[in-house]
C-alpha positions as CSV (number, residue, x, y, z in Angstrom):
1,M,-13.8,16.4,31.0
2,E,-14.0,12.6,31.4
3,M,-10.7,10.7,31.1
4,R,-12.7,7.8,29.4
5,A,-13.7,10.2,26.6
6,L,-10.0,11.2,26.1
7,E,-9.1,7.5,26.0
8,C,-11.7,6.9,23.3
9,F,-10.6,10.0,21.3
10,V,-6.9,8.8,21.3
11,A,-7.9,5.2,20.4
12,V,-9.9,6.3,17.4
13,A,-7.1,8.6,16.3
14,D,-4.6,5.8,16.6
15,E,-6.7,3.2,14.9
16,G,-8.3,5.3,12.3
17,S,-11.6,3.5,13.0
18,F,-14.3,3.5,15.6
19,S,-14.8,-0.2,15.4
20,R,-11.0,-1.0,15.8
21,A,-10.9,1.5,18.7
22,A,-13.8,-0.4,20.3
23,V,-11.9,-3.7,20.0
24,R,-8.7,-2.2,21.4
25,M,-10.6,-0.8,24.4
26,G,-12.8,-3.9,24.9
27,V,-16.1,-1.9,24.6
28,S,-18.9,-1.6,22.1
29,Q,-18.6,0.7,19.1
30,P,-21.7,2.8,20.2
31,S,-20.0,3.4,23.5
32,V,-16.9,4.8,21.8
33,S,-19.0,7.0,19.5
34,Q,-21.0,8.3,22.5
35,Q,-17.8,9.2,24.4
36,V,-16.4,11.0,21.3
37,R,-19.6,12.9,20.7
38,A,-19.6,14.1,24.3
39,L,-16.0,15.3,23.9
40,E,-17.0,17.1,20.6
41,R,-19.8,18.9,22.4
42,Q,-17.3,20.1,25.0
43,V,-14.8,21.5,22.5
44,A,-17.7,22.8,20.3
45,G,-16.6,21.2,17.1
46,P,-16.0,17.9,15.3
47,L,-12.8,16.0,16.1
48,F,-13.0,13.5,13.2
49,E,-14.0,13.5,9.6
50,R,-15.9,10.3,8.6
51,G,-15.2,8.9,5.2
52,S,-15.4,5.7,3.2
53,R,-11.8,4.8,4.1
54,G,-12.2,5.4,7.8
55,V,-11.9,8.5,10.0
56,T,-9.3,11.3,10.0
57,L,-8.6,14.1,12.5
58,T,-10.0,17.5,11.8
59,A,-7.9,20.5,12.5
60,T,-9.4,20.7,16.0
61,G,-8.7,17.0,16.6
62,D,-5.2,17.3,15.4
63,A,-4.5,20.3,17.7
64,L,-6.0,18.6,20.8
65,L,-4.5,15.1,20.3
66,P,-1.0,15.8,21.8
67,T,-2.7,17.4,24.9
68,A,-5.0,14.4,25.3
69,R,-2.0,12.0,25.2
70,K,-0.2,14.1,27.9
71,A,-3.3,14.2,30.1
72,L,-3.7,10.4,29.9
73,A,0.0,9.8,30.6
74,A,-0.2,12.2,33.6
75,M,-3.2,10.4,35.0
76,N,-1.6,7.0,34.5
77,E,1.6,8.3,36.3
78,F,-0.5,9.7,39.1
79,E,-2.4,6.4,39.6
80,M,0.9,4.5,39.6
81,A,2.5,6.9,42.1
82,A,-0.6,6.6,44.4
83,S,-0.6,2.9,44.2
84,E,3.1,2.7,45.1
85,R,2.4,4.7,48.2
86,S,-0.4,2.3,49.1
87,G,1.8,-0.7,48.6
88,Q,-0.3,-2.0,45.7
89,L,1.1,-1.3,42.2
90,S,-1.8,-0.4,39.8
91,G,-2.2,1.6,36.6
92,R,-1.6,0.5,33.1
93,I,1.3,-0.4,30.9
94,N,0.9,0.2,27.2
95,L,3.1,-2.5,25.5
96,G,3.6,-2.4,21.7
97,V,4.1,-5.9,20.1
98,I,4.9,-7.4,16.8
99,D,3.5,-10.8,15.6
100,G,5.0,-14.1,16.4
101,L,5.6,-13.8,20.2
102,E,3.8,-17.1,21.1
103,E,7.1,-19.0,21.6
104,T,8.8,-16.3,23.6
105,V,9.0,-15.8,27.3
106,L,6.2,-13.1,27.1
107,P,3.2,-15.2,28.1
108,A,5.0,-16.6,31.1
109,A,6.4,-13.2,32.0
110,L,2.9,-11.6,32.0
111,T,1.6,-14.4,34.2
112,T,4.4,-13.6,36.7
113,L,3.6,-9.9,36.5
114,R,-0.1,-10.5,37.2
115,R,0.7,-12.8,40.1
116,R,3.0,-10.1,41.6
117,H,0.7,-7.1,40.8
118,P,-2.9,-8.2,40.2
119,L,-4.1,-4.6,40.0
120,L,-1.8,-3.7,37.2
121,E,-3.3,-3.6,33.7
122,L,-1.4,-4.3,30.5
123,R,-2.7,-3.2,27.1
124,M,-0.9,-4.7,24.0
125,I,-1.0,-2.6,20.8
126,D,-0.1,-4.4,17.6
127,G,2.2,-2.7,15.0
128,T,5.3,-2.9,12.9
129,S,8.8,-2.5,14.5
130,G,9.5,0.9,13.1
131,K,6.2,2.4,14.0
132,L,6.3,0.9,17.5
133,L,9.7,2.4,18.2
134,D,8.5,5.8,17.0
135,Q,5.6,5.5,19.4
136,L,7.9,4.6,22.2
137,V,10.1,7.7,21.6
138,A,6.9,9.8,21.4
139,G,5.8,8.6,24.8
140,E,2.7,6.9,23.4
141,L,3.9,3.4,24.6
142,D,5.8,2.4,27.7
143,A,7.7,-0.5,26.2
144,V,7.8,-2.5,22.9
145,V,8.7,-5.9,21.6
146,V,10.2,-5.5,18.1
147,A,12.6,-7.0,15.6
148,E,16.0,-5.7,16.4
149,P,17.2,-3.6,13.5
150,P,20.5,-4.2,11.7
151,R,22.0,-1.0,13.2
152,A,22.5,-0.7,16.9
153,L,19.8,1.1,18.8
154,P,20.6,4.4,20.5
155,D,22.0,4.3,24.0
156,F,18.8,5.8,25.5
157,F,17.1,2.5,24.8
158,G,17.3,-0.4,27.1
159,T,16.9,-3.9,25.6
160,H,16.4,-7.5,26.5
161,L,16.6,-10.4,24.0
162,F,13.4,-12.4,23.8
163,L,14.1,-14.9,21.0
164,E,16.7,-15.4,18.2
165,E,15.7,-17.2,15.0
166,E,17.2,-17.7,11.6
167,L,15.4,-17.0,8.3
168,V,15.1,-19.9,5.9
169,I,14.3,-20.5,2.3
170,V,11.1,-22.6,1.8
171,D,11.0,-24.0,-1.8
172,Y,8.4,-26.6,-2.9
173,T,9.4,-26.5,-6.6
174,T,11.3,-29.7,-6.2
175,P,11.9,-32.2,-3.3
176,T,15.7,-31.7,-3.7
177,A,15.5,-27.9,-3.4
178,G,15.9,-28.0,0.4
179,S,19.2,-28.9,1.8
180,V,20.9,-29.2,5.1
181,E,23.8,-27.3,3.5
182,P,23.4,-23.5,3.7
183,V,22.8,-21.6,0.5
184,R,23.9,-18.0,-0.3
185,L,21.1,-15.5,-0.7
186,R,22.4,-14.2,-4.1
187,D,22.4,-17.8,-5.5
188,V,18.6,-18.3,-4.8
189,A,17.4,-14.7,-5.2
190,E,15.7,-15.3,-8.5
191,R,13.5,-18.1,-7.0
192,I,12.3,-16.1,-4.1
193,T,8.9,-14.4,-4.7
194,V,7.3,-14.5,-1.2
195,S,8.5,-12.7,1.9
196,Y,7.8,-9.8,4.2
197,P,6.4,-6.3,3.3
198,P,8.6,-3.2,3.3
199,E,7.2,-1.9,6.6
200,S,8.1,-5.0,8.5
201,G,11.1,-5.1,10.8
202,V,12.1,-8.4,9.3
203,R,12.2,-6.9,5.8
204,T,14.7,-4.4,7.1
205,L,17.0,-7.3,8.0
206,I,16.4,-8.9,4.7
207,D,17.2,-5.7,2.7
208,D,20.4,-5.2,4.7
209,A,21.5,-8.7,4.0
210,A,20.7,-8.3,0.3
211,R,22.9,-5.2,0.1
212,R,25.8,-7.0,1.7
213,E,25.3,-10.1,-0.5
214,R,24.6,-8.0,-3.6
215,A,21.4,-10.1,-4.1
216,D,18.7,-8.6,-6.3
217,L,15.5,-9.5,-4.4
218,R,12.0,-8.7,-5.6
219,F,8.9,-9.9,-3.8
220,P,5.6,-9.9,-5.7
221,Y,3.9,-11.5,-2.8
222,T,4.3,-10.0,0.7
223,T,2.8,-10.6,4.1
224,S,4.0,-10.6,7.7
225,D,2.4,-14.0,8.3
226,P,4.9,-16.9,8.2
227,A,2.2,-19.5,7.9
228,L,0.9,-17.7,4.8
229,H,4.5,-17.6,3.4
230,I,4.5,-21.4,3.6
231,A,1.1,-21.8,2.1
232,L,1.9,-19.5,-0.9
233,A,5.2,-21.4,-1.5
234,K,3.4,-24.7,-1.3
235,A,0.8,-23.4,-3.8
236,G,3.5,-22.9,-6.3
237,L,4.0,-19.1,-6.3
238,G,7.8,-19.5,-5.8
239,A,10.2,-19.8,-2.9
240,A,9.6,-18.0,0.3
241,L,12.1,-16.3,2.6
242,T,10.6,-16.6,6.1
243,V,11.5,-17.0,9.7
244,G,12.7,-20.5,10.7
245,S,10.5,-20.6,13.8
246,A,9.5,-23.8,15.5
247,E,6.2,-23.7,13.7
248,T,7.9,-23.4,10.3
249,L,10.3,-26.2,11.0
250,A,7.4,-28.4,12.1
251,A,5.2,-27.5,9.0
252,V,7.9,-27.8,6.3
253,P,9.7,-31.1,5.6
254,P,13.5,-30.8,5.6
255,Q,13.7,-31.4,1.9
256,Y,11.8,-28.2,1.2
257,R,13.7,-25.8,3.3
258,S,17.3,-24.5,3.4
259,P,19.3,-22.4,5.8
260,L,21.2,-19.4,4.6
261,M,24.9,-18.6,4.8
262,P,25.7,-16.1,6.1
263,P,22.6,-16.4,8.3
264,I,20.0,-13.7,8.6
265,L,19.2,-13.5,12.3
266,L,15.8,-12.3,13.6
267,R,16.3,-11.1,17.2
268,K,13.0,-10.2,19.0
269,V,13.8,-7.8,21.8
270,L,12.0,-5.9,24.6
271,V,12.8,-2.2,24.3
272,W,12.2,0.6,26.8
273,M,13.4,4.2,27.4
274,Q,16.3,4.3,29.9
275,Q,16.4,8.1,29.8
276,P,14.4,9.2,31.7
277,R,14.3,6.2,34.0
278,P,11.2,4.1,33.5
279,G,8.4,4.0,36.1
280,R,8.1,1.2,38.5
281,A,5.5,-0.6,36.5
282,V,7.8,-0.9,33.5
283,E,10.7,-2.0,35.7
284,E,8.4,-4.7,37.1
285,L,7.6,-5.8,33.5
286,I,11.4,-5.9,32.7
287,A,12.1,-7.9,35.8
288,A,9.4,-10.5,34.9
289,V,10.7,-10.8,31.4
290,R,14.3,-11.3,32.7
291,G,13.0,-13.9,35.2
292,D,14.2,-11.8,38.2
């Protein structure tokens, strides 16, 4: 049984699509389909059901998926152990990431990691904070960059702060809406119609702040894209509650944005499993992020 076929099988299962799996793996869709068909011949049955909304696992596929993940993890561990003995660290790190990491230390850290270990591969998998943390616990990812939740993470996680930003109100309804003076969330709740979707890690922070402030928030328009938040607010759909990133501050004139009091802080953190101890590749990633 070819490991490449198992990789394609797991990628299609994760993405729910042959085309997205191909993009994730950096190969053509026919190549992914060919590998999955070869695997289906070996197990003497279909692994996926194809439908108009994508693909889903059959009973056979669902039963074999955990074993496939374990096999790939074991092979990756073997490759890393062998490379350590040879003095050259290789293998692959599966890193889960959220949006908006352009202004963090991640790009420079990965450059450092590549310079130190040119044979080491790093695959970045997009997702929401909650889903990525679940995948980390399940052993499907080696580390993740997520929005730190309001409640403290369990002790078996290790963390390192990437970036801390405040959320702001963007309101184009009147040039005097913005103010250098902070506003309370409950005082502007009725004007806010644009923000993050429920599955976003940022939304978890917003909902927690709304409970504490007793603010009744309802968002008819949701997206995880801060640039689209601004565009929707500018188009007249209402005020937006979005991250006050460098891009936001540059795009929105001061008279159209207001800070919050108390502030809602978005902390983007690198998270890994401390128990059991991470492999050397993850430790090297952590060191690069920390600037060690």
